[in-house]
Backbone as XML, in Angstrom:
<?xml version="1.0"?>
<chain id="A" units="angstrom">
  <residue number="1" name="GLN">
    <atom name="N" x="4.700" y="5.078" z="17.756"/>
    <atom name="CA" x="3.322" y="5.249" z="17.363"/>
    <atom name="C" x="3.159" y="6.172" z="16.180"/>
  </residue>
  <residue number="2" name="ASP">
    <atom name="N" x="4.230" y="6.432" z="15.425"/>
    <atom name="CA" x="4.086" y="7.187" z="14.178"/>
    <atom name="C" x="3.554" y="6.198" z="13.159"/>
  </residue>
  <residue number="3" name="GLU">
    <atom name="N" x="4.403" y="5.667" z="12.260"/>
    <atom name="CA" x="3.991" y="4.541" z="11.428"/>
    <atom name="C" x="4.270" y="3.262" z="12.212"/>
  </residue>
  <residue number="4" name="GLY">
    <atom name="N" x="3.465" y="2.247" z="11.968"/>
    <atom name="CA" x="3.760" y="0.957" z="12.585"/>
    <atom name="C" x="4.997" y="0.362" z="11.960"/>
  </residue>
  <residue number="5" name="LEU">
    <atom name="N" x="4.982" y="0.180" z="10.632"/>
    <atom name="CA" x="6.126" y="-0.294" z="9.845"/>
    <atom name="C" x="6.290" y="0.644" z="8.662"/>
  </residue>
  <residue number="6" name="ASP">
    <atom name="N" x="7.514" y="1.099" z="8.415"/>
    <atom name="CA" x="7.782" y="2.077" z="7.359"/>
    <atom name="C" x="9.032" y="1.642" z="6.607"/>
  </residue>
  <residue number="7" name="PHE">
    <atom name="N" x="8.853" y="1.248" z="5.341"/>
    <atom name="CA" x="9.965" y="0.805" z="4.508"/>
    <atom name="C" x="10.136" y="1.753" z="3.332"/>
  </residue>
  <residue number="8" name="ASP">
    <atom name="N" x="11.341" y="2.224" z="3.095"/>
    <atom name="CA" x="11.646" y="3.123" z="1.982"/>
    <atom name="C" x="12.833" y="2.571" z="1.203"/>
  </residue>
  <residue number="9" name="GLU">
    <atom name="N" x="12.686" y="2.508" z="-0.129"/>
    <atom name="CA" x="13.788" y="2.123" z="-1.009"/>
    <atom name="C" x="13.940" y="3.231" z="-2.030"/>
  </residue>
  <residue number="10" name="ALA">
    <atom name="N" x="15.156" y="3.754" z="-2.176"/>
    <atom name="CA" x="15.413" y="4.812" z="-3.153"/>
    <atom name="C" x="16.631" y="4.428" z="-3.980"/>
  </residue>
  <residue number="11" name="GLY">
    <atom name="N" x="16.679" y="4.941" z="-5.207"/>
    <atom name="CA" x="17.758" y="4.574" z="-6.115"/>
    <atom name="C" x="17.381" y="3.318" z="-6.876"/>
  </residue>
  <residue number="12" name="GLU">
    <atom name="N" x="18.324" y="2.801" z="-7.650"/>
    <atom name="CA" x="18.043" y="1.583" z="-8.411"/>
    <atom name="C" x="17.879" y="0.402" z="-7.471"/>
  </residue>
  <residue number="13" name="GLY">
    <atom name="N" x="16.937" y="-0.459" z="-7.795"/>
    <atom name="CA" x="16.700" y="-1.649" z="-6.985"/>
    <atom name="C" x="15.239" y="-1.783" z="-6.632"/>
  </residue>
  <residue number="14" name="ASP">
    <atom name="N" x="14.851" y="-2.981" z="-6.257"/>
    <atom name="CA" x="13.473" y="-3.300" z="-5.930"/>
    <atom name="C" x="13.263" y="-3.293" z="-4.419"/>
  </residue>
  <residue number="15" name="ALA">
    <atom name="N" x="12.023" y="-3.142" z="-4.029"/>
    <atom name="CA" x="11.611" y="-3.328" z="-2.639"/>
    <atom name="C" x="10.731" y="-4.574" z="-2.603"/>
  </residue>
  <residue number="16" name="HIS">
    <atom name="N" x="11.176" y="-5.618" z="-1.926"/>
    <atom name="CA" x="10.407" y="-6.849" z="-1.737"/>
    <atom name="C" x="10.051" y="-6.937" z="-0.257"/>
  </residue>
  <residue number="17" name="VAL">
    <atom name="N" x="8.750" y="-6.932" z="0.056"/>
    <atom name="CA" x="8.315" y="-6.968" z="1.445"/>
    <atom name="C" x="7.274" y="-8.071" z="1.604"/>
  </residue>
  <residue number="18" name="SER">
    <atom name="N" x="7.554" y="-9.020" z="2.491"/>
    <atom name="CA" x="6.615" y="-10.083" z="2.835"/>
    <atom name="C" x="6.308" y="-9.975" z="4.319"/>
  </residue>
  <residue number="19" name="LEU">
    <atom name="N" x="5.026" y="-9.823" z="4.642"/>
    <atom name="CA" x="4.599" y="-9.693" z="6.033"/>
    <atom name="C" x="3.511" y="-10.704" z="6.325"/>
  </residue>
  <residue number="20" name="THR">
    <atom name="N" x="3.615" y="-11.362" z="7.481"/>
    <atom name="CA" x="2.617" y="-12.330" z="7.916"/>
    <atom name="C" x="2.332" y="-12.113" z="9.396"/>
  </residue>
  <residue number="21" name="ALA">
    <atom name="N" x="1.060" y="-12.188" z="9.749"/>
    <atom name="CA" x="0.611" y="-12.101" z="11.143"/>
    <atom name="C" x="1.080" y="-10.809" z="11.811"/>
  </residue>
  <residue number="22" name="ILE">
    <atom name="N" x="0.628" y="-9.663" z="11.265"/>
    <atom name="CA" x="0.981" y="-8.338" z="11.792"/>
    <atom name="C" x="-0.286" y="-7.637" z="12.277"/>
  </residue>
  <residue number="23" name="ARG">
    <atom name="N" x="-0.211" y="-7.014" z="13.460"/>
    <atom name="CA" x="-1.269" y="-6.144" z="13.977"/>
    <atom name="C" x="-0.652" y="-4.782" z="14.248"/>
  </residue>
  <residue number="24" name="ALA">
    <atom name="N" x="-1.264" y="-3.747" z="13.725"/>
    <atom name="CA" x="-0.829" y="-2.371" z="13.981"/>
    <atom name="C" x="-2.061" y="-1.575" z="14.388"/>
  </residue>
  <residue number="25" name="LEU">
    <atom name="N" x="-2.069" y="-1.088" z="15.609"/>
    <atom name="CA" x="-3.242" y="-0.434" z="16.168"/>
    <atom name="C" x="-2.914" y="0.986" z="16.615"/>
  </residue>
  <residue number="26" name="GLU">
    <atom name="N" x="-3.810" y="1.917" z="16.311"/>
    <atom name="CA" x="-3.763" y="3.280" z="16.828"/>
    <atom name="C" x="-2.447" y="4.010" z="16.539"/>
  </residue>
  <residue number="27" name="THR">
    <atom name="N" x="-1.986" y="3.949" z="15.296"/>
    <atom name="CA" x="-0.802" y="4.704" z="14.896"/>
    <atom name="C" x="-1.204" y="6.135" z="14.553"/>
  </residue>
  <residue number="28" name="ARG">
    <atom name="N" x="-0.265" y="7.059" z="14.619"/>
    <atom name="CA" x="-0.557" y="8.453" z="14.268"/>
    <atom name="C" x="-0.583" y="8.659" z="12.761"/>
  </residue>
  <residue number="29" name="ASP">
    <atom name="N" x="0.156" y="7.836" z="12.026"/>
    <atom name="CA" x="0.264" y="7.957" z="10.577"/>
    <atom name="C" x="-0.176" y="6.622" z="9.986"/>
  </residue>
  <residue number="30" name="GLU">
    <atom name="N" x="0.433" y="6.177" z="8.875"/>
    <atom name="CA" x="0.066" y="4.890" z="8.287"/>
    <atom name="C" x="0.464" y="3.752" z="9.231"/>
  </residue>
  <residue number="31" name="ALA">
    <atom name="N" x="-0.311" y="2.678" z="9.209"/>
    <atom name="CA" x="0.054" y="1.496" z="9.989"/>
    <atom name="C" x="1.201" y="0.744" z="9.308"/>
  </residue>
  <residue number="32" name="ILE">
    <atom name="N" x="1.097" y="0.585" z="7.979"/>
    <atom name="CA" x="2.153" y="-0.057" z="7.188"/>
    <atom name="C" x="2.346" y="0.775" z="5.933"/>
  </residue>
  <residue number="33" name="LYS">
    <atom name="N" x="3.590" y="1.199" z="5.692"/>
    <atom name="CA" x="3.882" y="2.013" z="4.513"/>
    <atom name="C" x="5.127" y="1.464" z="3.833"/>
  </residue>
  <residue number="34" name="VAL">
    <atom name="N" x="5.021" y="1.255" z="2.513"/>
    <atom name="CA" x="6.174" y="0.828" z="1.710"/>
    <atom name="C" x="6.268" y="1.781" z="0.524"/>
  </residue>
  <residue number="35" name="ASP">
    <atom name="N" x="7.409" y="2.455" z="0.394"/>
    <atom name="CA" x="7.668" y="3.375" z="-0.713"/>
    <atom name="C" x="8.882" y="2.896" z="-1.491"/>
  </residue>
  <residue number="36" name="GLU">
    <atom name="N" x="8.756" y="2.860" z="-2.822"/>
    <atom name="CA" x="9.884" y="2.563" z="-3.708"/>
    <atom name="C" x="10.002" y="3.743" z="-4.653"/>
  </residue>
  <residue number="37" name="GLU">
    <atom name="N" x="11.194" y="4.335" z="-4.709"/>
    <atom name="CA" x="11.407" y="5.522" z="-5.529"/>
    <atom name="C" x="12.563" y="5.279" z="-6.481"/>
  </residue>
  <residue number="38" name="ASP">
    <atom name="N" x="12.469" y="5.820" z="-7.678"/>
    <atom name="CA" x="13.450" y="5.673" z="-8.754"/>
    <atom name="C" x="13.263" y="4.326" z="-9.438"/>
  </residue>
  <residue number="39" name="ALA">
    <atom name="N" x="14.260" y="3.840" z="-10.154"/>
    <atom name="CA" x="14.132" y="2.615" z="-10.951"/>
    <atom name="C" x="14.018" y="1.394" z="-10.044"/>
  </residue>
  <residue number="40" name="GLY">
    <atom name="N" x="12.985" y="0.603" z="-10.263"/>
    <atom name="CA" x="12.796" y="-0.620" z="-9.484"/>
    <atom name="C" x="11.327" y="-0.875" z="-9.237"/>
  </residue>
  <residue number="41" name="ASP">
    <atom name="N" x="11.011" y="-2.088" z="-8.814"/>
    <atom name="CA" x="9.639" y="-2.502" z="-8.552"/>
    <atom name="C" x="9.381" y="-2.584" z="-7.054"/>
  </residue>
  <residue number="42" name="LEU">
    <atom name="N" x="8.104" y="-2.532" z="-6.701"/>
    <atom name="CA" x="7.664" y="-2.782" z="-5.333"/>
    <atom name="C" x="6.867" y="-4.081" z="-5.370"/>
  </residue>
  <residue number="43" name="VAL">
    <atom name="N" x="7.350" y="-5.094" z="-4.674"/>
    <atom name="CA" x="6.695" y="-6.397" z="-4.632"/>
    <atom name="C" x="6.273" y="-6.644" z="-3.185"/>
  </residue>
  <residue number="44" name="ALA">
    <atom name="N" x="4.964" y="-6.795" z="-2.966"/>
    <atom name="CA" x="4.427" y="-6.949" z="-1.615"/>
    <atom name="C" x="3.600" y="-8.216" z="-1.509"/>
  </residue>
  <residue number="45" name="ARG">
    <atom name="N" x="3.827" y="-8.969" z="-0.447"/>
    <atom name="CA" x="3.021" y="-10.139" z="-0.130"/>
    <atom name="C" x="2.645" y="-10.034" z="1.343"/>
  </residue>
  <residue number="46" name="PHE">
    <atom name="N" x="1.369" y="-9.712" z="1.598"/>
    <atom name="CA" x="0.882" y="-9.505" z="2.951"/>
    <atom name="C" x="-0.190" y="-10.540" z="3.246"/>
  </residue>
  <residue number="47" name="SER">
    <atom name="N" x="-0.099" y="-11.188" z="4.401"/>
    <atom name="CA" x="-1.083" y="-12.183" z="4.808"/>
    <atom name="C" x="-1.330" y="-12.072" z="6.312"/>
  </residue>
  <residue number="48" name="GLN">
    <atom name="N" x="-2.568" y="-12.218" z="6.720"/>
    <atom name="CA" x="-2.968" y="-12.148" z="8.120"/>
    <atom name="C" x="-2.565" y="-10.803" z="8.738"/>
  </residue>
  <residue number="49" name="ILE">
    <atom name="N" x="-3.028" y="-9.729" z="8.110"/>
    <atom name="CA" x="-2.687" y="-8.373" z="8.532"/>
    <atom name="C" x="-3.938" y="-7.707" z="9.119"/>
  </residue>
  <residue number="50" name="ASP">
    <atom name="N" x="-3.771" y="-7.012" z="10.247"/>
    <atom name="CA" x="-4.863" y="-6.312" z="10.917"/>
    <atom name="C" x="-4.365" y="-4.910" z="11.280"/>
  </residue>
  <residue number="51" name="VAL">
    <atom name="N" x="-4.902" y="-3.892" z="10.591"/>
    <atom name="CA" x="-4.531" y="-2.500" z="10.872"/>
    <atom name="C" x="-5.798" y="-1.742" z="11.245"/>
  </residue>
  <residue number="52" name="ARG">
    <atom name="N" x="-5.758" y="-1.066" z="12.415"/>
    <atom name="CA" x="-6.961" y="-0.422" z="12.934"/>
    <atom name="C" x="-6.663" y="0.939" z="13.553"/>
  </residue>
  <residue number="53" name="ARG">
    <atom name="N" x="-7.601" y="1.844" z="13.330"/>
    <atom name="CA" x="-7.617" y="3.160" z="13.980"/>
    <atom name="C" x="-6.320" y="3.946" z="13.780"/>
  </residue>
  <residue number="54" name="GLY">
    <atom name="N" x="-5.802" y="3.919" z="12.560"/>
    <atom name="CA" x="-4.610" y="4.709" z="12.238"/>
    <atom name="C" x="-4.964" y="6.145" z="11.891"/>
  </residue>
  <residue number="55" name="GLY">
    <atom name="N" x="-4.020" y="7.043" z="12.029"/>
    <atom name="CA" x="-4.233" y="8.457" z="11.766"/>
    <atom name="C" x="-4.127" y="8.844" z="10.306"/>
  </residue>
  <residue number="56" name="ASP">
    <atom name="N" x="-3.858" y="7.904" z="9.417"/>
    <atom name="CA" x="-3.747" y="8.156" z="7.977"/>
    <atom name="C" x="-4.329" y="6.934" z="7.278"/>
  </residue>
  <residue number="57" name="ASP">
    <atom name="N" x="-3.676" y="6.450" z="6.214"/>
    <atom name="CA" x="-4.110" y="5.215" z="5.554"/>
    <atom name="C" x="-3.692" y="4.019" z="6.413"/>
  </residue>
  <residue number="58" name="GLY">
    <atom name="N" x="-4.473" y="2.956" z="6.361"/>
    <atom name="CA" x="-4.071" y="1.737" z="7.064"/>
    <atom name="C" x="-2.810" y="1.157" z="6.442"/>
  </residue>
  <residue number="59" name="ILE">
    <atom name="N" x="-2.869" y="0.903" z="5.130"/>
    <atom name="CA" x="-1.715" y="0.394" z="4.372"/>
    <atom name="C" x="-1.532" y="1.280" z="3.160"/>
  </residue>
  <residue number="60" name="GLN">
    <atom name="N" x="-0.298" y="1.692" z="2.916"/>
    <atom name="CA" x="0.011" y="2.536" z="1.762"/>
    <atom name="C" x="1.218" y="1.944" z="1.028"/>
  </residue>
  <residue number="61" name="LEU">
    <atom name="N" x="1.027" y="1.655" z="-0.264"/>
    <atom name="CA" x="2.101" y="1.178" z="-1.140"/>
    <atom name="C" x="2.266" y="2.187" z="-2.262"/>
  </residue>
  <residue number="62" name="THR">
    <atom name="N" x="3.481" y="2.719" z="-2.433"/>
    <atom name="CA" x="3.716" y="3.743" z="-3.438"/>
    <atom name="C" x="4.973" y="3.408" z="-4.241"/>
  </residue>
  <residue number="63" name="GLU">
    <atom name="N" x="4.832" y="3.436" z="-5.562"/>
    <atom name="CA" x="5.946" y="3.271" z="-6.508"/>
    <atom name="C" x="6.049" y="4.565" z="-7.293"/>
  </residue>
  <residue number="64" name="GLN">
    <atom name="N" x="7.176" y="5.269" z="-7.158"/>
    <atom name="CA" x="7.373" y="6.503" z="-7.920"/>
    <atom name="C" x="8.681" y="6.393" z="-8.689"/>
  </residue>
  <residue number="65" name="GLY">
    <atom name="N" x="8.566" y="6.502" z="-10.010"/>
    <atom name="CA" x="9.699" y="6.321" z="-10.903"/>
    <atom name="C" x="9.429" y="5.126" z="-11.790"/>
  </residue>
  <residue number="66" name="PRO">
    <atom name="N" x="10.362" y="4.776" z="-12.667"/>
    <atom name="CA" x="10.158" y="3.617" z="-13.535"/>
    <atom name="C" x="10.051" y="2.335" z="-12.703"/>
  </residue>
  <residue number="67" name="GLY">
    <atom name="N" x="8.966" y="1.638" z="-12.823"/>
    <atom name="CA" x="8.767" y="0.410" z="-12.062"/>
    <atom name="C" x="7.295" y="0.155" z="-11.845"/>
  </residue>
  <residue number="68" name="GLN">
    <atom name="N" x="7.001" y="-0.996" z="-11.251"/>
    <atom name="CA" x="5.615" y="-1.412" z="-11.052"/>
    <atom name="C" x="5.399" y="-1.926" z="-9.642"/>
  </residue>
  <residue number="69" name="ILE">
    <atom name="N" x="4.136" y="-1.869" z="-9.214"/>
    <atom name="CA" x="3.701" y="-2.541" z="-7.993"/>
    <atom name="C" x="3.130" y="-3.887" z="-8.392"/>
  </residue>
  <residue number="70" name="ARG">
    <atom name="N" x="3.584" y="-4.934" z="-7.708"/>
    <atom name="CA" x="3.053" y="-6.283" z="-7.909"/>
    <atom name="C" x="2.901" y="-6.932" z="-6.541"/>
  </residue>
  <residue number="71" name="GLY">
    <atom name="N" x="1.950" y="-7.841" z="-6.422"/>
    <atom name="CA" x="1.869" y="-8.561" z="-5.163"/>
    <atom name="C" x="0.514" y="-9.121" z="-4.856"/>
  </residue>
  <residue number="72" name="GLN">
    <atom name="N" x="0.369" y="-9.498" z="-3.576"/>
    <atom name="CA" x="-0.850" y="-10.140" z="-3.116"/>
    <atom name="C" x="-1.140" y="-9.715" z="-1.683"/>
  </residue>
  <residue number="73" name="LEU">
    <atom name="N" x="-2.412" y="-9.430" z="-1.428"/>
    <atom name="CA" x="-2.904" y="-9.153" z="-0.087"/>
    <atom name="C" x="-3.948" y="-10.200" z="0.239"/>
  </residue>
  <residue number="74" name="SER">
    <atom name="N" x="-3.776" y="-10.934" z="1.335"/>
    <atom name="CA" x="-4.767" y="-11.943" z="1.703"/>
    <atom name="C" x="-4.980" y="-11.935" z="3.214"/>
  </residue>
  <residue number="75" name="ALA">
    <atom name="N" x="-6.210" y="-12.276" z="3.611"/>
    <atom name="CA" x="-6.594" y="-12.301" z="5.025"/>
    <atom name="C" x="-6.179" y="-10.994" z="5.707"/>
  </residue>
  <residue number="76" name="LEU">
    <atom name="N" x="-6.700" y="-9.889" z="5.177"/>
    <atom name="CA" x="-6.317" y="-8.564" z="5.635"/>
    <atom name="C" x="-7.541" y="-7.805" z="6.119"/>
  </residue>
  <residue number="77" name="GLN">
    <atom name="N" x="-7.394" y="-7.094" z="7.253"/>
    <atom name="CA" x="-8.433" y="-6.215" z="7.779"/>
    <atom name="C" x="-7.862" y="-4.821" z="7.954"/>
  </residue>
  <residue number="78" name="ALA">
    <atom name="N" x="-8.583" y="-3.815" z="7.462"/>
    <atom name="CA" x="-8.223" y="-2.412" z="7.682"/>
    <atom name="C" x="-9.509" y="-1.720" z="8.148"/>
  </residue>
  <residue number="79" name="VAL">
    <atom name="N" x="-9.543" y="-1.354" z="9.423"/>
    <atom name="CA" x="-10.774" y="-0.895" z="10.052"/>
    <atom name="C" x="-10.523" y="0.415" z="10.807"/>
  </residue>
  <residue number="80" name="GLY">
    <atom name="N" x="-11.376" y="1.401" z="10.552"/>
    <atom name="CA" x="-11.372" y="2.626" z="11.352"/>
    <atom name="C" x="-10.180" y="3.533" z="11.149"/>
  </residue>
  <residue number="81" name="ASN">
    <atom name="N" x="-9.536" y="3.493" z="9.981"/>
    <atom name="CA" x="-8.404" y="4.376" z="9.702"/>
    <atom name="C" x="-8.918" y="5.733" z="9.216"/>
  </residue>
  <residue number="82" name="LYS">
    <atom name="N" x="-8.159" y="6.796" z="9.486"/>
    <atom name="CA" x="-8.618" y="8.147" z="9.184"/>
    <atom name="C" x="-8.844" y="8.353" z="7.690"/>
  </residue>
  <residue number="83" name="LYS">
    <atom name="N" x="-7.985" y="7.802" z="6.839"/>
    <atom name="CA" x="-8.138" y="7.966" z="5.389"/>
    <atom name="C" x="-8.586" y="6.640" z="4.790"/>
  </residue>
  <residue number="84" name="TYR">
    <atom name="N" x="-7.800" y="6.055" z="3.884"/>
    <atom name="CA" x="-8.168" y="4.789" z="3.244"/>
    <atom name="C" x="-7.673" y="3.608" z="4.069"/>
  </residue>
  <residue number="85" name="GLY">
    <atom name="N" x="-8.374" y="2.495" z="3.956"/>
    <atom name="CA" x="-7.886" y="1.262" z="4.575"/>
    <atom name="C" x="-6.645" y="0.774" z="3.861"/>
  </residue>
  <residue number="86" name="VAL">
    <atom name="N" x="-6.694" y="0.782" z="2.509"/>
    <atom name="CA" x="-5.559" y="0.381" z="1.666"/>
    <atom name="C" x="-5.464" y="1.356" z="0.500"/>
  </residue>
  <residue number="87" name="LYS">
    <atom name="N" x="-4.270" y="1.887" z="0.266"/>
    <atom name="CA" x="-4.023" y="2.781" z="-0.877"/>
    <atom name="C" x="-2.771" y="2.310" z="-1.596"/>
  </residue>
  <residue number="88" name="VAL">
    <atom name="N" x="-2.889" y="2.102" z="-2.923"/>
    <atom name="CA" x="-1.751" y="1.686" z="-3.753"/>
    <atom name="C" x="-1.666" y="2.629" z="-4.944"/>
  </residue>
  <residue number="89" name="GLU">
    <atom name="N" x="-0.501" y="3.258" z="-5.124"/>
    <atom name="CA" x="-0.341" y="4.228" z="-6.202"/>
    <atom name="C" x="1.002" y="4.029" z="-6.889"/>
  </residue>
  <residue number="90" name="GLN">
    <atom name="N" x="0.952" y="4.116" z="-8.210"/>
    <atom name="CA" x="2.139" y="3.940" z="-9.040"/>
    <atom name="C" x="2.246" y="5.125" z="-9.988"/>
  </residue>
  <residue number="91" name="TRP">
    <atom name="N" x="3.373" y="5.806" z="-9.981"/>
    <atom name="CA" x="3.609" y="6.990" z="-10.817"/>
    <atom name="C" x="5.035" y="6.952" z="-11.340"/>
  </residue>
  <residue number="92" name="VAL">
    <atom name="N" x="5.298" y="7.480" z="-12.524"/>
    <atom name="CA" x="6.670" y="7.817" z="-12.907"/>
    <atom name="C" x="6.994" y="9.158" z="-12.259"/>
  </residue>
  <residue number="93" name="ALA">
    <atom name="N" x="6.081" y="10.112" z="-12.427"/>
    <atom name="CA" x="6.172" y="11.402" z="-11.736"/>
    <atom name="C" x="4.797" y="11.674" z="-11.153"/>
  </residue>
  <residue number="94" name="GLU">
    <atom name="N" x="4.717" y="11.994" z="-9.879"/>
    <atom name="CA" x="3.432" y="12.181" z="-9.230"/>
    <atom name="C" x="2.575" y="13.205" z="-9.971"/>
  </residue>
  <residue number="95" name="ASP">
    <atom name="N" x="1.298" y="12.884" z="-10.096"/>
    <atom name="CA" x="0.321" y="13.724" z="-10.794"/>
    <atom name="C" x="0.642" y="13.931" z="-12.272"/>
  </residue>
  <residue number="96" name="GLU">
    <atom name="N" x="1.364" y="12.977" z="-12.892"/>
    <atom name="CA" x="1.676" y="13.070" z="-14.316"/>
    <atom name="C" x="0.393" y="13.141" z="-15.143"/>
  </residue>
  <residue number="97" name="ALA">
    <atom name="N" x="0.434" y="13.913" z="-16.215"/>
    <atom name="CA" x="-0.745" y="14.076" z="-17.070"/>
    <atom name="C" x="-1.067" y="12.799" z="-17.832"/>
  </residue>
  <residue number="98" name="ARG">
    <atom name="N" x="-0.050" y="12.074" z="-18.261"/>
    <atom name="CA" x="-0.239" y="10.833" z="-18.996"/>
    <atom name="C" x="0.627" y="9.745" z="-18.371"/>
  </residue>
  <residue number="99" name="THR">
    <atom name="N" x="0.039" y="8.567" z="-18.189"/>
    <atom name="CA" x="0.763" y="7.458" z="-17.587"/>
    <atom name="C" x="1.855" y="6.968" z="-18.536"/>
  </residue>
  <residue number="100" name="GLN">
    <atom name="N" x="3.037" y="6.701" z="-17.983"/>
    <atom name="CA" x="4.189" y="6.380" z="-18.812"/>
    <atom name="C" x="4.682" y="4.943" z="-18.676"/>
  </residue>
  <residue number="101" name="GLU">
    <atom name="N" x="4.100" y="4.133" z="-17.798"/>
    <atom name="CA" x="4.590" y="2.773" z="-17.603"/>
    <atom name="C" x="3.440" y="1.783" z="-17.587"/>
  </residue>
  <residue number="102" name="PRO">
    <atom name="N" x="3.735" y="0.490" z="-17.732"/>
    <atom name="CA" x="2.667" y="-0.508" z="-17.653"/>
    <atom name="C" x="1.998" y="-0.493" z="-16.276"/>
  </residue>
  <residue number="103" name="ARG">
    <atom name="N" x="0.731" y="-0.826" z="-16.269"/>
    <atom name="CA" x="-0.060" y="-0.867" z="-15.039"/>
    <atom name="C" x="0.471" y="-1.958" z="-14.107"/>
  </residue>
  <residue number="104" name="GLY">
    <atom name="N" x="0.507" y="-1.667" z="-12.813"/>
    <atom name="CA" x="0.852" y="-2.661" z="-11.806"/>
    <atom name="C" x="-0.320" y="-3.602" z="-11.560"/>
  </residue>
  <residue number="105" name="ALA">
    <atom name="N" x="-0.106" y="-4.628" z="-10.742"/>
    <atom name="CA" x="-1.159" y="-5.607" z="-10.468"/>
    <atom name="C" x="-1.075" y="-6.085" z="-9.021"/>
  </residue>
  <residue number="106" name="LEU">
    <atom name="N" x="-2.221" y="-6.085" z="-8.360"/>
    <atom name="CA" x="-2.312" y="-6.531" z="-6.979"/>
    <atom name="C" x="-3.486" y="-7.495" z="-6.866"/>
  </residue>
  <residue number="107" name="LYS">
    <atom name="N" x="-3.212" y="-8.718" z="-6.416"/>
    <atom name="CA" x="-4.263" y="-9.701" z="-6.197"/>
    <atom name="C" x="-4.706" y="-9.618" z="-4.743"/>
  </residue>
  <residue number="108" name="THR">
    <atom name="N" x="-6.010" y="-9.773" z="-4.525"/>
    <atom name="CA" x="-6.534" y="-9.709" z="-3.169"/>
    <atom name="C" x="-7.442" y="-10.902" z="-2.894"/>
  </residue>
  <residue number="109" name="GLU">
    <atom name="N" x="-7.459" y="-11.305" z="-1.620"/>
    <atom name="CA" x="-8.312" y="-12.410" z="-1.197"/>
    <atom name="C" x="-8.646" y="-12.220" z="0.279"/>
  </residue>
  <residue number="110" name="ALA">
    <atom name="N" x="-9.920" y="-12.335" z="0.629"/>
    <atom name="CA" x="-10.378" y="-12.223" z="2.011"/>
    <atom name="C" x="-9.954" y="-10.895" z="2.636"/>
  </residue>
  <residue number="111" name="ILE">
    <atom name="N" x="-10.375" y="-9.792" z="2.002"/>
    <atom name="CA" x="-10.072" y="-8.443" z="2.473"/>
    <atom name="C" x="-11.313" y="-7.870" z="3.161"/>
  </residue>
  <residue number="112" name="ARG">
    <atom name="N" x="-11.112" y="-7.265" z="4.336"/>
    <atom name="CA" x="-12.213" y="-6.580" z="5.034"/>
    <atom name="C" x="-11.803" y="-5.133" z="5.264"/>
  </residue>
  <residue number="113" name="LEU">
    <atom name="N" x="-12.560" y="-4.216" z="4.667"/>
    <atom name="CA" x="-12.360" y="-2.785" z="4.847"/>
    <atom name="C" x="-13.639" y="-2.226" z="5.458"/>
  </residue>
  <residue number="114" name="ALA">
    <atom name="N" x="-13.533" y="-1.544" z="6.613"/>
    <atom name="CA" x="-14.733" y="-1.033" z="7.281"/>
    <atom name="C" x="-14.395" y="0.203" z="8.109"/>
  </residue>
  <residue number="115" name="GLY">
    <atom name="N" x="-15.287" y="1.188" z="8.078"/>
    <atom name="CA" x="-15.158" y="2.351" z="8.940"/>
    <atom name="C" x="-13.980" y="3.256" z="8.636"/>
  </residue>
  <residue number="116" name="ASN">
    <atom name="N" x="-13.433" y="3.194" z="7.417"/>
    <atom name="CA" x="-12.302" y="4.047" z="7.041"/>
    <atom name="C" x="-12.829" y="5.389" z="6.531"/>
  </residue>
  <residue number="117" name="GLY">
    <atom name="N" x="-12.161" y="6.477" z="6.909"/>
    <atom name="CA" x="-12.654" y="7.826" z="6.675"/>
    <atom name="C" x="-12.908" y="8.197" z="5.232"/>
  </residue>
  <residue number="118" name="LYS">
    <atom name="N" x="-12.091" y="7.700" z="4.287"/>
    <atom name="CA" x="-12.272" y="8.045" z="2.879"/>
    <atom name="C" x="-12.938" y="6.929" z="2.086"/>
  </residue>
  <residue number="119" name="GLY">
    <atom name="N" x="-13.494" y="5.961" z="2.783"/>
    <atom name="CA" x="-14.232" y="4.914" z="2.095"/>
    <atom name="C" x="-13.665" y="3.539" z="2.332"/>
  </residue>
  <residue number="120" name="ASN">
    <atom name="N" x="-14.468" y="2.555" z="1.973"/>
    <atom name="CA" x="-14.119" y="1.165" z="2.228"/>
    <atom name="C" x="-13.900" y="0.404" z="0.933"/>
  </residue>
  <residue number="121" name="ARG">
    <atom name="N" x="-12.995" y="0.948" z="0.148"/>
    <atom name="CA" x="-12.532" y="0.299" z="-1.082"/>
    <atom name="C" x="-11.028" y="0.530" z="-1.154"/>
  </residue>
  <residue number="122" name="ILE">
    <atom name="N" x="-10.341" y="-0.262" z="-1.926"/>
    <atom name="CA" x="-8.914" y="-0.045" z="-2.128"/>
    <atom name="C" x="-8.749" y="1.126" z="-3.084"/>
  </residue>
  <residue number="123" name="LYS">
    <atom name="N" x="-8.067" y="2.159" z="-2.649"/>
    <atom name="CA" x="-7.771" y="3.333" z="-3.484"/>
    <atom name="C" x="-6.552" y="2.982" z="-4.322"/>
  </residue>
  <residue number="124" name="ALA">
    <atom name="N" x="-6.699" y="3.007" z="-5.646"/>
    <atom name="CA" x="-5.586" y="2.613" z="-6.523"/>
    <atom name="C" x="-5.386" y="3.641" z="-7.628"/>
  </residue>
  <residue number="125" name="HIS">
    <atom name="N" x="-4.125" y="3.875" z="-7.966"/>
    <atom name="CA" x="-3.777" y="4.694" z="-9.132"/>
    <atom name="C" x="-2.813" y="3.890" z="-9.994"/>
  </residue>
  <residue number="126" name="HIS">
    <atom name="N" x="-3.231" y="3.556" z="-11.199"/>
    <atom name="CA" x="-2.460" y="2.837" z="-12.203"/>
    <atom name="C" x="-1.999" y="1.451" z="-11.708"/>
  </residue>
  <residue number="127" name="VAL">
    <atom name="N" x="-2.833" y="0.831" z="-10.871"/>
    <atom name="CA" x="-2.604" y="-0.527" z="-10.393"/>
    <atom name="C" x="-3.932" y="-1.264" z="-10.498"/>
  </residue>
  <residue number="128" name="SER">
    <atom name="N" x="-3.941" y="-2.411" z="-11.179"/>
    <atom name="CA" x="-5.136" y="-3.250" z="-11.264"/>
    <atom name="C" x="-5.260" y="-4.036" z="-9.975"/>
  </residue>
  <residue number="129" name="VAL">
    <atom name="N" x="-6.443" y="-4.004" z="-9.372"/>
    <atom name="CA" x="-6.698" y="-4.730" z="-8.131"/>
    <atom name="C" x="-7.809" y="-5.719" z="-8.402"/>
  </residue>
  <residue number="130" name="ASN">
    <atom name="N" x="-7.531" y="-7.010" z="-8.167"/>
    <atom name="CA" x="-8.578" y="-8.019" z="-8.339"/>
    <atom name="C" x="-8.427" y="-9.140" z="-7.346"/>
  </residue>
</chain>
């Protein structure tokens, strides 16, 4: 009951994560977390995802180091999480004064965000969400 699913990739290489038909309820931390650190991209394809009442963000995708976040979220619900329903952040170095890499891109379709503590929008840093 810490994180529901927690994926970490460090060093050179990409993190490719495809998830379908996942429910994560009442976790103490993030329901789904994917972190990619150092050189490489984070590629996520999530469909039919339901994350509710988590103790942190519902879904968190983080790219730190040279690389980009790319992917698609469809048929996703994030409801009643303590922080954001969905948070995606891309940095070369966290809190860098000037962005050093091309912007990532995340496509979304049929997303429902409701009752999340820090708001009901996708929180993004240096990632285009459409």
